[in-house]
PDB file of N, CA, C and O in Angstrom:
ATOM      1  N   MET A   1      50.499 173.993  68.893  1.00  0.00           N
ATOM      2  CA  MET A   1      49.135 174.026  69.310  1.00  0.00           C
ATOM      3  C   MET A   1      49.021 173.802  70.575  1.00  0.00           C
ATOM      4  O   MET A   1      49.847 173.110  71.170  1.00  0.00           O
ATOM      5  N   THR A   2      47.967 174.362  71.177  1.00  0.00           N
ATOM      6  CA  THR A   2      48.048 173.502  73.101  1.00  0.00           C
ATOM      7  C   THR A   2      46.583 172.974  72.815  1.00  0.00           C
ATOM      8  O   THR A   2      45.743 173.034  71.917  1.00  0.00           O
ATOM      9  N   LEU A   3      46.766 172.343  74.257  1.00  0.00           N
ATOM     10  CA  LEU A   3      44.720 172.166  74.607  1.00  0.00           C
ATOM     11  C   LEU A   3      45.289 172.071  76.178  1.00  0.00           C
ATOM     12  O   LEU A   3      46.255 171.740  76.865  1.00  0.00           O
ATOM     13  N   THR A   4      43.743 172.700  76.211  1.00  0.00           N
ATOM     14  CA  THR A   4      43.707 173.106  78.185  1.00  0.00           C
ATOM     15  C   THR A   4      43.800 171.073  79.125  1.00  0.00           C
ATOM     16  O   THR A   4      43.690 169.945  78.644  1.00  0.00           O
ATOM     17  N   LEU A   5      44.023 171.543  80.423  1.00  0.00           N
ATOM     18  CA  LEU A   5      44.138 169.676  80.609  1.00  0.00           C
ATOM     19  C   LEU A   5      42.783 169.533  81.109  1.00  0.00           C
ATOM     20  O   LEU A   5      42.456 168.346  81.145  1.00  0.00           O
ATOM     21  N   PRO A   6      41.797 170.408  81.545  1.00  0.00           N
ATOM     22  CA  PRO A   6      40.472 170.081  81.067  1.00  0.00           C
ATOM     23  C   PRO A   6      39.723 169.433  79.196  1.00  0.00           C
ATOM     24  O   PRO A   6      38.819 168.599  79.160  1.00  0.00           O
ATOM     25  N   TYR A   7      39.989 169.692  78.638  1.00  0.00           N
ATOM     26  CA  TYR A   7      39.434 169.233  77.491  1.00  0.00           C
ATOM     27  C   TYR A   7      40.419 167.873  77.246  1.00  0.00           C
ATOM     28  O   TYR A   7      39.885 166.844  76.832  1.00  0.00           O
ATOM     29  N   LEU A   8      42.529 167.919  77.637  1.00  0.00           N
ATOM     30  CA  LEU A   8      42.382 166.230  77.597  1.00  0.00           C
ATOM     31  C   LEU A   8      41.573 165.473  78.820  1.00  0.00           C
ATOM     32  O   LEU A   8      40.538 165.204  78.210  1.00  0.00           O
ATOM     33  N   THR A   9      41.414 165.061  79.879  1.00  0.00           N
ATOM     34  CA  THR A   9      40.409 165.230  80.613  1.00  0.00           C
ATOM     35  C   THR A   9      38.907 164.793  80.064  1.00  0.00           C
ATOM     36  O   THR A   9      38.346 163.754  80.411  1.00  0.00           O
ATOM     37  N   GLN A  10      38.508 165.501  79.399  1.00  0.00           N
ATOM     38  CA  GLN A  10      37.248 164.968  78.794  1.00  0.00           C
ATOM     39  C   GLN A  10      37.651 164.084  77.780  1.00  0.00           C
ATOM     40  O   GLN A  10      37.186 162.952  77.913  1.00  0.00           O
ATOM     41  N   THR A  11      38.571 164.308  76.546  1.00  0.00           N
ATOM     42  CA  THR A  11      38.790 163.263  75.743  1.00  0.00           C
ATOM     43  C   THR A  11      39.668 162.560  75.932  1.00  0.00           C
ATOM     44  O   THR A  11      40.210 162.468  74.831  1.00  0.00           O
ATOM     45  N   LEU A  12      40.298 161.863  76.744  1.00  0.00           N
ATOM     46  CA  LEU A  12      40.718 161.070  77.271  1.00  0.00           C
ATOM     47  C   LEU A  12      40.111 160.098  78.354  1.00  0.00           C
ATOM     48  O   LEU A  12      40.662 159.042  78.666  1.00  0.00           O
ATOM     49  N   SER A  13      38.749 160.613  78.982  1.00  0.00           N
ATOM     50  CA  SER A  13      37.889 159.749  79.989  1.00  0.00           C
ATOM     51  C   SER A  13      38.792 160.072  81.129  1.00  0.00           C
ATOM     52  O   SER A  13      38.463 159.155  81.881  1.00  0.00           O
ATOM     53  N   PHE A  14      39.514 160.602  81.646  1.00  0.00           N
ATOM     54  CA  PHE A  14      40.104 160.472  83.035  1.00  0.00           C
ATOM     55  C   PHE A  14      38.708 161.614  83.872  1.00  0.00           C
ATOM     56  O   PHE A  14      37.880 162.484  83.601  1.00  0.00           O
ATOM     57  N   ASP A  15      39.333 160.686  85.157  1.00  0.00           N
ATOM     58  CA  ASP A  15      38.102 161.140  86.066  1.00  0.00           C
ATOM     59  C   ASP A  15      37.846 162.437  87.034  1.00  0.00           C
ATOM     60  O   ASP A  15      36.938 162.920  87.710  1.00  0.00           O
ATOM     61  N   SER A  16      39.900 162.836  86.506  1.00  0.00           N
ATOM     62  CA  SER A  16      40.163 163.953  87.153  1.00  0.00           C
ATOM     63  C   SER A  16      41.053 164.479  86.702  1.00  0.00           C
ATOM     64  O   SER A  16      41.351 163.748  85.757  1.00  0.00           O
ATOM     65  N   ASP A  17      41.837 165.414  86.718  1.00  0.00           N
ATOM     66  CA  ASP A  17      42.968 166.624  85.447  1.00  0.00           C
ATOM     67  C   ASP A  17      43.580 166.242  87.046  1.00  0.00           C
ATOM     68  O   ASP A  17      44.312 167.210  87.248  1.00  0.00           O
ATOM     69  N   ALA A  18      43.656 165.536  88.034  1.00  0.00           N
ATOM     70  CA  ALA A  18      44.872 164.781  88.190  1.00  0.00           C
ATOM     71  C   ALA A  18      45.627 163.355  88.043  1.00  0.00           C
ATOM     72  O   ALA A  18      46.708 162.865  88.368  1.00  0.00           O
ATOM     73  N   GLU A  19      44.637 163.031  87.479  1.00  0.00           N
ATOM     74  CA  GLU A  19      45.100 161.792  87.165  1.00  0.00           C
ATOM     75  C   GLU A  19      45.655 161.829  85.524  1.00  0.00           C
ATOM     76  O   GLU A  19      46.525 161.035  85.165  1.00  0.00           O
ATOM     77  N   THR A  20      44.972 162.980  84.432  1.00  0.00           N
ATOM     78  CA  THR A  20      44.709 163.045  83.930  1.00  0.00           C
ATOM     79  C   THR A  20      46.590 163.491  83.878  1.00  0.00           C
ATOM     80  O   THR A  20      47.385 162.638  83.484  1.00  0.00           O
ATOM     81  N   ASP A  21      47.005 164.686  84.259  1.00  0.00           N
ATOM     82  CA  ASP A  21      48.412 165.268  84.501  1.00  0.00           C
ATOM     83  C   ASP A  21      49.236 164.502  85.344  1.00  0.00           C
ATOM     84  O   ASP A  21      50.166 165.128  85.852  1.00  0.00           O
ATOM     85  N   SER A  22      49.094 162.790  85.746  1.00  0.00           N
ATOM     86  CA  SER A  22      49.256 162.095  86.368  1.00  0.00           C
ATOM     87  C   SER A  22      49.952 160.998  84.961  1.00  0.00           C
ATOM     88  O   SER A  22      51.054 160.517  84.699  1.00  0.00           O
ATOM     89  N   PHE A  23      48.806 160.990  84.438  1.00  0.00           N
ATOM     90  CA  PHE A  23      49.173 159.808  83.266  1.00  0.00           C
ATOM     91  C   PHE A  23      50.333 160.479  81.988  1.00  0.00           C
ATOM     92  O   PHE A  23      50.860 159.821  81.092  1.00  0.00           O
ATOM     93  N   LEU A  24      50.492 161.896  82.247  1.00  0.00           N
ATOM     94  CA  LEU A  24      50.830 162.977  81.280  1.00  0.00           C
ATOM     95  C   LEU A  24      52.531 162.675  81.636  1.00  0.00           C
ATOM     96  O   LEU A  24      53.504 162.451  80.916  1.00  0.00           O
ATOM     97  N   ASP A  25      52.358 162.782  82.964  1.00  0.00           N
ATOM     98  CA  ASP A  25      53.617 162.505  83.839  1.00  0.00           C
ATOM     99  C   ASP A  25      54.535 161.768  83.706  1.00  0.00           C
ATOM    100  O   ASP A  25      55.754 161.833  83.547  1.00  0.00           O
ATOM    101  N   ASN A  26      53.412 160.701  83.835  1.00  0.00           N
ATOM    102  CA  ASN A  26      54.373 158.840  83.807  1.00  0.00           C
ATOM    103  C   ASN A  26      54.818 158.501  82.367  1.00  0.00           C
ATOM    104  O   ASN A  26      55.646 157.594  82.272  1.00  0.00           O
ATOM    105  N   HIS A  27      54.415 159.063  81.293  1.00  0.00           N
ATOM    106  CA  HIS A  27      54.679 159.321  79.668  1.00  0.00           C
ATOM    107  C   HIS A  27      56.017 160.090  79.255  1.00  0.00           C
ATOM    108  O   HIS A  27      56.689 160.089  78.223  1.00  0.00           O
ATOM    109  N   LYS A  28      56.183 161.057  81.065  1.00  0.00           N
ATOM    110  CA  LYS A  28      57.411 162.410  80.397  1.00  0.00           C
ATOM    111  C   LYS A  28      56.804 162.886  78.800  1.00  0.00           C
ATOM    112  O   LYS A  28      57.311 162.824  77.680  1.00  0.00           O
ATOM    113  N   ILE A  29      55.438 163.395  79.319  1.00  0.00           N
ATOM    114  CA  ILE A  29      55.548 164.568  78.188  1.00  0.00           C
ATOM    115  C   ILE A  29      54.070 165.176  78.744  1.00  0.00           C
ATOM    116  O   ILE A  29      52.943 165.106  78.254  1.00  0.00           O
ATOM    117  N   ALA A  30      54.651 165.901  80.175  1.00  0.00           N
ATOM    118  CA  ALA A  30      53.265 166.391  80.448  1.00  0.00           C
ATOM    119  C   ALA A  30      54.843 168.193  80.984  1.00  0.00           C
ATOM    120  O   ALA A  30      55.699 168.487  81.819  1.00  0.00           O
ATOM    121  N   THR A  31      54.060 168.817  79.511  1.00  0.00           N
ATOM    122  CA  THR A  31      55.451 169.791  78.861  1.00  0.00           C
ATOM    123  C   THR A  31      53.852 170.504  79.191  1.00  0.00           C
ATOM    124  O   THR A  31      52.811 169.965  78.816  1.00  0.00           O
ATOM    125  N   TYR A  32      53.918 172.146  80.162  1.00  0.00           N
ATOM    126  CA  TYR A  32      53.259 172.855  79.831  1.00  0.00           C
ATOM    127  C   TYR A  32      53.207 174.213  79.888  1.00  0.00           C
ATOM    128  O   TYR A  32      53.800 174.719  80.841  1.00  0.00           O
ATOM    129  N   THR A  33      52.439 175.227  78.819  1.00  0.00           N
ATOM    130  CA  THR A  33      52.689 176.665  78.467  1.00  0.00           C
ATOM    131  C   THR A  33      51.701 177.023  80.140  1.00  0.00           C
ATOM    132  O   THR A  33      50.636 176.615  80.604  1.00  0.00           O
ATOM    133  N   TYR A  34      53.111 178.285  80.742  1.00  0.00           N
ATOM    134  CA  TYR A  34      52.333 178.808  81.510  1.00  0.00           C
ATOM    135  C   TYR A  34      51.464 180.125  81.469  1.00  0.00           C
ATOM    136  O   TYR A  34      52.203 181.000  81.921  1.00  0.00           O
ATOM    137  N   PRO A  35      50.737 180.455  81.273  1.00  0.00           N
ATOM    138  CA  PRO A  35      50.871 181.886  80.936  1.00  0.00           C
ATOM    139  C   PRO A  35      51.847 183.248  81.915  1.00  0.00           C
ATOM    140  O   PRO A  35      52.342 183.124  83.035  1.00  0.00           O
ATOM    141  N   PRO A  36      51.859 184.227  81.191  1.00  0.00           N
ATOM    142  CA  PRO A  36      52.708 185.473  80.983  1.00  0.00           C
ATOM    143  C   PRO A  36      52.317 185.249  82.726  1.00  0.00           C
ATOM    144  O   PRO A  36      51.279 184.839  83.246  1.00  0.00           O
ATOM    145  N   ALA A  37      54.186 185.903  83.605  1.00  0.00           N
ATOM    146  CA  ALA A  37      54.158 186.126  84.785  1.00  0.00           C
ATOM    147  C   ALA A  37      53.099 187.786  85.209  1.00  0.00           C
ATOM    148  O   ALA A  37      53.658 188.231  84.207  1.00  0.00           O
ATOM    149  N   PRO A  38      52.469 188.610  85.557  1.00  0.00           N
ATOM    150  CA  PRO A  38      52.496 189.786  86.048  1.00  0.00           C
ATOM    151  C   PRO A  38      53.207 190.799  86.387  1.00  0.00           C
ATOM    152  O   PRO A  38      53.698 191.190  87.446  1.00  0.00           O
ATOM    153  N   VAL A  39      53.177 191.330  84.847  1.00  0.00           N
ATOM    154  CA  VAL A  39      54.169 192.927  85.126  1.00  0.00           C
ATOM    155  C   VAL A  39      54.053 193.475  85.817  1.00  0.00           C
ATOM    156  O   VAL A  39      52.930 193.966  85.938  1.00  0.00           O
ATOM    157  N   GLN A  40      55.114 193.830  86.821  1.00  0.00           N
ATOM    158  CA  GLN A  40      55.423 194.921  87.847  1.00  0.00           C
ATOM    159  C   GLN A  40      55.645 196.539  86.806  1.00  0.00           C
ATOM    160  O   GLN A  40      55.911 196.587  85.605  1.00  0.00           O
ATOM    161  N   ASN A  41      55.469 197.499  87.585  1.00  0.00           N
ATOM    162  CA  ASN A  41      55.152 198.914  87.272  1.00  0.00           C
ATOM    163  C   ASN A  41      56.911 199.159  87.754  1.00  0.00           C
ATOM    164  O   ASN A  41      57.417 200.004  87.015  1.00  0.00           O
ATOM    165  N   GLY A  42      57.539 198.811  88.419  1.00  0.00           N
ATOM    166  CA  GLY A  42      58.484 199.703  89.142  1.00  0.00           C
ATOM    167  C   GLY A  42      59.657 199.069  88.558  1.00  0.00           C
ATOM    168  O   GLY A  42      59.653 198.097  87.802  1.00  0.00           O
ATOM    169  N   PRO A  43      61.088 200.001  89.171  1.00  0.00           N
ATOM    170  CA  PRO A  43      62.659 199.269  88.826  1.00  0.00           C
ATOM    171  C   PRO A  43      63.063 198.292  89.561  1.00  0.00           C
ATOM    172  O   PRO A  43      64.255 198.004  89.459  1.00  0.00           O
ATOM    173  N   TRP A  44      62.191 197.481  90.529  1.00  0.00           N
ATOM    174  CA  TRP A  44      62.291 196.270  90.660  1.00  0.00           C
ATOM    175  C   TRP A  44      61.302 195.285  90.407  1.00  0.00           C
ATOM    176  O   TRP A  44      60.098 195.370  90.163  1.00  0.00           O
ATOM    177  N   LYS A  45      62.510 193.811  90.582  1.00  0.00           N
ATOM    178  CA  LYS A  45      61.833 193.125  90.382  1.00  0.00           C
ATOM    179  C   LYS A  45      61.714 192.128  91.414  1.00  0.00           C
ATOM    180  O   LYS A  45      62.481 192.212  92.373  1.00  0.00           O
ATOM    181  N   SER A  46      61.058 191.406  91.375  1.00  0.00           N
ATOM    182  CA  SER A  46      59.845 190.356  92.583  1.00  0.00           C
ATOM    183  C   SER A  46      60.685 189.682  92.642  1.00  0.00           C
ATOM    184  O   SER A  46      61.233 189.475  91.559  1.00  0.00           O
ATOM    185  N   ILE A  47      61.405 188.800  94.147  1.00  0.00           N
ATOM    186  CA  ILE A  47      62.018 187.711  93.785  1.00  0.00           C
ATOM    187  C   ILE A  47      61.257 186.667  94.521  1.00  0.00           C
ATOM    188  O   ILE A  47      61.730 185.532  94.579  1.00  0.00           O
ATOM    189  N   LYS A  48      60.105 186.950  95.098  1.00  0.00           N
ATOM    190  CA  LYS A  48      59.009 185.597  95.881  1.00  0.00           C
ATOM    191  C   LYS A  48      58.882 184.736  94.778  1.00  0.00           C
ATOM    192  O   LYS A  48      59.771 184.855  93.934  1.00  0.00           O
ATOM    193  N   VAL A  49      58.539 184.408  94.694  1.00  0.00           N
ATOM    194  CA  VAL A  49      57.988 182.768  94.280  1.00  0.00           C
ATOM    195  C   VAL A  49      56.788 182.815  93.788  1.00  0.00           C
ATOM    196  O   VAL A  49      55.817 183.253  94.406  1.00  0.00           O
ATOM    197  N   LEU A  50      56.757 182.253  92.347  1.00  0.00           N
ATOM    198  CA  LEU A  50      54.819 182.244  92.351  1.00  0.00           C
ATOM    199  C   LEU A  50      54.536 180.797  92.736  1.00  0.00           C
ATOM    200  O   LEU A  50      55.279 179.821  92.623  1.00  0.00           O
ATOM    201  N   PRO A  51      53.428 180.866  93.166  1.00  0.00           N
ATOM    202  CA  PRO A  51      52.894 179.701  93.388  1.00  0.00           C
ATOM    203  C   PRO A  51      52.726 178.650  92.519  1.00  0.00           C
ATOM    204  O   PRO A  51      53.914 178.370  92.359  1.00  0.00           O
ATOM    205  N   PRO A  52      52.046 177.756  91.749  1.00  0.00           N
ATOM    206  CA  PRO A  52      52.698 177.231  91.230  1.00  0.00           C
ATOM    207  C   PRO A  52      51.525 176.520  90.181  1.00  0.00           C
ATOM    208  O   PRO A  52      51.430 175.309  90.381  1.00  0.00           O
ATOM    209  N   THR A  53      50.592 177.062  89.075  1.00  0.00           N
ATOM    210  CA  THR A  53      49.769 176.728  88.583  1.00  0.00           C
ATOM    211  C   THR A  53      47.972 175.555  88.803  1.00  0.00           C
ATOM    212  O   THR A  53      48.009 174.326  88.752  1.00  0.00           O
ATOM    213  N   PRO A  54      47.263 175.990  88.924  1.00  0.00           N
ATOM    214  CA  PRO A  54      46.532 175.212  89.083  1.00  0.00           C
ATOM    215  C   PRO A  54      46.530 174.164  88.315  1.00  0.00           C
ATOM    216  O   PRO A  54      47.356 174.194  87.402  1.00  0.00           O
ATOM    217  N   LEU A  55      45.799 173.157  88.404  1.00  0.00           N
ATOM    218  CA  LEU A  55      45.123 172.258  87.162  1.00  0.00           C
ATOM    219  C   LEU A  55      44.308 172.421  86.226  1.00  0.00           C
ATOM    220  O   LEU A  55      44.397 172.444  84.998  1.00  0.00           O
ATOM    221  N   GLU A  56      43.436 172.539  87.020  1.00  0.00           N
ATOM    222  CA  GLU A  56      42.493 173.396  85.737  1.00  0.00           C
ATOM    223  C   GLU A  56      42.608 174.768  84.881  1.00  0.00           C
ATOM    224  O   GLU A  56      41.917 175.364  84.055  1.00  0.00           O
ATOM    225  N   ASP A  57      43.732 174.928  85.463  1.00  0.00           N
ATOM    226  CA  ASP A  57      44.313 176.260  84.615  1.00  0.00           C
ATOM    227  C   ASP A  57      45.778 175.563  83.681  1.00  0.00           C
ATOM    228  O   ASP A  57      46.121 176.490  82.946  1.00  0.00           O
ATOM    229  N   ARG A  58      46.135 175.109  83.588  1.00  0.00           N
ATOM    230  CA  ARG A  58      47.598 174.043  82.419  1.00  0.00           C
ATOM    231  C   ARG A  58      47.613 173.933  81.002  1.00  0.00           C
ATOM    232  O   ARG A  58      47.099 173.040  80.328  1.00  0.00           O
ATOM    233  N   VAL A  59      48.226 174.887  80.631  1.00  0.00           N
ATOM    234  CA  VAL A  59      47.559 174.185  78.817  1.00  0.00           C
ATOM    235  C   VAL A  59      48.359 173.150  78.347  1.00  0.00           C
ATOM    236  O   VAL A  59      49.347 173.749  77.921  1.00  0.00           O
ATOM    237  N   TRP A  60      48.578 171.690  78.122  1.00  0.00           N
ATOM    238  CA  TRP A  60      49.503 171.614  77.624  1.00  0.00           C
ATOM    239  C   TRP A  60      50.114 171.445  76.397  1.00  0.00           C
ATOM    240  O   TRP A  60      49.426 170.854  75.565  1.00  0.00           O
ATOM    241  N   ASP A  61      51.570 171.915  75.943  1.00  0.00           N
ATOM    242  CA  ASP A  61      52.140 172.140  74.466  1.00  0.00           C
ATOM    243  C   ASP A  61      52.341 170.680  73.962  1.00  0.00           C
ATOM    244  O   ASP A  61      52.979 169.727  74.407  1.00  0.00           O
ATOM    245  N   CYS A  62      51.588 170.857  72.909  1.00  0.00           N
ATOM    246  CA  CYS A  62      51.147 169.302  72.437  1.00  0.00           C
ATOM    247  C   CYS A  62      52.692 169.404  71.081  1.00  0.00           C
ATOM    248  O   CYS A  62      52.858 168.393  70.398  1.00  0.00           O
ATOM    249  N   LYS A  63      53.568 170.511  70.866  1.00  0.00           N
ATOM    250  CA  LYS A  63      54.085 170.399  69.871  1.00  0.00           C
ATOM    251  C   LYS A  63      56.441 170.209  71.007  1.00  0.00           C
ATOM    252  O   LYS A  63      57.583 170.043  70.578  1.00  0.00           O
ATOM    253  N   LYS A  64      55.890 170.365  72.226  1.00  0.00           N
ATOM    254  CA  LYS A  64      57.171 170.414  72.921  1.00  0.00           C
ATOM    255  C   LYS A  64      56.922 168.903  73.390  1.00  0.00           C
ATOM    256  O   LYS A  64      57.940 168.255  73.638  1.00  0.00           O
ATOM    257  N   ALA A  65      55.708 168.282  73.537  1.00  0.00           N
ATOM    258  CA  ALA A  65      55.588 166.586  73.556  1.00  0.00           C
ATOM    259  C   ALA A  65      55.403 165.688  72.499  1.00  0.00           C
ATOM    260  O   ALA A  65      55.126 164.489  72.543  1.00  0.00           O
ATOM    261  N   HIS A  66      55.597 166.443  71.524  1.00  0.00           N
ATOM    262  CA  HIS A  66      55.427 165.469  70.350  1.00  0.00           C
ATOM    263  C   HIS A  66      56.433 164.091  70.059  1.00  0.00           C
ATOM    264  O   HIS A  66      56.104 162.925  69.845  1.00  0.00           O
ATOM    265  N   ALA A  67      58.043 164.840  70.157  1.00  0.00           N
ATOM    266  CA  ALA A  67      59.048 163.582  70.574  1.00  0.00           C
ATOM    267  C   ALA A  67      58.584 162.313  71.531  1.00  0.00           C
ATOM    268  O   ALA A  67      58.635 161.107  71.286  1.00  0.00           O
ATOM    269  N   GLY A  68      58.032 163.128  72.908  1.00  0.00           N
ATOM    270  CA  GLY A  68      58.061 161.497  73.812  1.00  0.00           C
ATOM    271  C   GLY A  68      56.434 160.446  73.246  1.00  0.00           C
ATOM    272  O   GLY A  68      56.325 159.232  73.417  1.00  0.00           O
ATOM    273  N   CYS A  69      55.253 161.455  72.509  1.00  0.00           N
ATOM    274  CA  CYS A  69      55.019 160.630  72.377  1.00  0.00           C
ATOM    275  C   CYS A  69      55.052 159.725  70.933  1.00  0.00           C
ATOM    276  O   CYS A  69      54.693 158.561  70.755  1.00  0.00           O
ATOM    277  N   VAL A  70      55.492 160.486  70.191  1.00  0.00           N
ATOM    278  CA  VAL A  70      55.927 159.030  69.028  1.00  0.00           C
ATOM    279  C   VAL A  70      56.984 158.093  70.171  1.00  0.00           C
ATOM    280  O   VAL A  70      56.863 156.874  70.048  1.00  0.00           O
ATOM    281  N   LEU A  71      57.953 158.557  71.212  1.00  0.00           N
ATOM    282  CA  LEU A  71      58.678 157.340  71.965  1.00  0.00           C
ATOM    283  C   LEU A  71      57.773 156.510  72.426  1.00  0.00           C
ATOM    284  O   LEU A  71      57.821 155.375  71.950  1.00  0.00           O
ATOM    285  N   GLY A  72      56.718 156.795  73.444  1.00  0.00           N
ATOM    286  CA  GLY A  72      56.011 155.785  73.471  1.00  0.00           C
ATOM    287  C   GLY A  72      55.346 155.002  72.824  1.00  0.00           C
ATOM    288  O   GLY A  72      55.242 153.784  72.971  1.00  0.00           O
ATOM    289  N   MET A  73      54.714 155.896  71.840  1.00  0.00           N
ATOM    290  CA  MET A  73      54.055 154.504  70.735  1.00  0.00           C
ATOM    291  C   MET A  73      54.895 153.365  70.099  1.00  0.00           C
ATOM    292  O   MET A  73      54.554 152.206  69.860  1.00  0.00           O
ATOM    293  N   ASN A  74      56.160 154.031  69.872  1.00  0.00           N
ATOM    294  CA  ASN A  74      56.525 153.033  69.456  1.00  0.00           C
ATOM    295  C   ASN A  74      57.096 151.349  70.294  1.00  0.00           C
ATOM    296  O   ASN A  74      57.544 150.276  69.889  1.00  0.00           O
ATOM    297  N   LYS A  75      56.771 151.912  71.517  1.00  0.00           N
ATOM    298  CA  LYS A  75      56.589 150.968  72.679  1.00  0.00           C
ATOM    299  C   LYS A  75      55.704 149.521  72.412  1.00  0.00           C
ATOM    300  O   LYS A  75      55.727 148.312  72.641  1.00  0.00           O
ATOM    301  N   TYR A  76      54.799 150.751  71.658  1.00  0.00           N
ATOM    302  CA  TYR A  76      53.795 149.633  71.689  1.00  0.00           C
ATOM    303  C   TYR A  76      53.500 148.251  70.141  1.00  0.00           C
ATOM    304  O   TYR A  76      53.008 147.134  69.979  1.00  0.00           O
ATOM    305  N   ARG A  77      54.329 149.540  69.201  1.00  0.00           N
ATOM    306  CA  ARG A  77      54.404 148.695  67.922  1.00  0.00           C
ATOM    307  C   ARG A  77      54.321 146.820  67.888  1.00  0.00           C
ATOM    308  O   ARG A  77      54.858 145.948  68.571  1.00  0.00           O
ATOM    309  N   VAL A  78      53.574 146.806  66.980  1.00  0.00           N
ATOM    310  CA  VAL A  78      53.627 145.266  66.744  1.00  0.00           C
ATOM    311  C   VAL A  78      53.795 144.954  65.543  1.00  0.00           C
ATOM    312  O   VAL A  78      53.070 145.535  64.735  1.00  0.00           O
ATOM    313  N   VAL A  79      54.611 144.129  65.117  1.00  0.00           N
ATOM    314  CA  VAL A  79      55.052 143.494  64.111  1.00  0.00           C
ATOM    315  C   VAL A  79      54.729 142.112  63.654  1.00  0.00           C
ATOM    316  O   VAL A  79      55.092 141.169  64.356  1.00  0.00           O
ATOM    317  N   ASP A  80      53.887 141.842  62.213  1.00  0.00           N
ATOM    318  CA  ASP A  80      53.647 140.820  62.554  1.00  0.00           C
ATOM    319  C   ASP A  80      54.511 140.160  60.967  1.00  0.00           C
ATOM    320  O   ASP A  80      54.638 141.077  60.156  1.00  0.00           O
ATOM    321  N   LEU A  81      54.799 139.472  60.707  1.00  0.00           N
ATOM    322  CA  LEU A  81      55.580 138.561  59.541  1.00  0.00           C
ATOM    323  C   LEU A  81      54.746 137.494  59.271  1.00  0.00           C
ATOM    324  O   LEU A  81      54.371 136.549  59.964  1.00  0.00           O
ATOM    325  N   LYS A  82      54.528 137.823  58.140  1.00  0.00           N
ATOM    326  CA  LYS A  82      53.063 136.347  57.875  1.00  0.00           C
ATOM    327  C   LYS A  82      54.283 136.242  57.086  1.00  0.00           C
ATOM    328  O   LYS A  82      55.168 136.995  56.681  1.00  0.00           O
ATOM    329  N   GLY A  83      53.761 134.145  56.988  1.00  0.00           N
ATOM    330  CA  GLY A  83      54.703 133.254  56.239  1.00  0.00           C
ATOM    331  C   GLY A  83      55.291 132.715  57.001  1.00  0.00           C
ATOM    332  O   GLY A  83      55.899 131.718  56.613  1.00  0.00           O
ATOM    333  N   GLN A  84      55.387 133.084  58.346  1.00  0.00           N
ATOM    334  CA  GLN A  84      56.670 132.561  59.125  1.00  0.00           C
ATOM    335  C   GLN A  84      56.943 131.682  59.278  1.00  0.00           C
ATOM    336  O   GLN A  84      55.813 131.209  59.400  1.00  0.00           O
ATOM    337  N   VAL A  85      57.714 130.695  59.436  1.00  0.00           N
ATOM    338  CA  VAL A  85      57.745 129.207  59.829  1.00  0.00           C
ATOM    339  C   VAL A  85      58.333 129.396  61.377  1.00  0.00           C
ATOM    340  O   VAL A  85      58.617 130.462  61.922  1.00  0.00           O
ATOM    341  N   ASP A  86      58.441 127.966  61.963  1.00  0.00           N
ATOM    342  CA  ASP A  86      57.684 127.685  63.384  1.00  0.00           C
ATOM    343  C   ASP A  86      59.590 126.958  63.356  1.00  0.00           C
ATOM    344  O   ASP A  86      60.046 126.383  64.344  1.00  0.00           O
TER     345      ASP A  86
END
């Protein structure tokens, strides 16, 4: 499953895609799938580096980020024991 970065920005109520990307990066779950590189019809491959994908075109890969999300949720797990002795 994948979600676009603008959709995450709207769902998580961030002000911009940059804030959403920063949030994902701080939690180490900024895993994106990138569109395939353009195909060239010649025997030679291009050696120039493609520019980074703009934020509004990025697609977050939920499946790859799942393990990081679980680790992040475990940091905030609260256990309350009933019948505690002070």
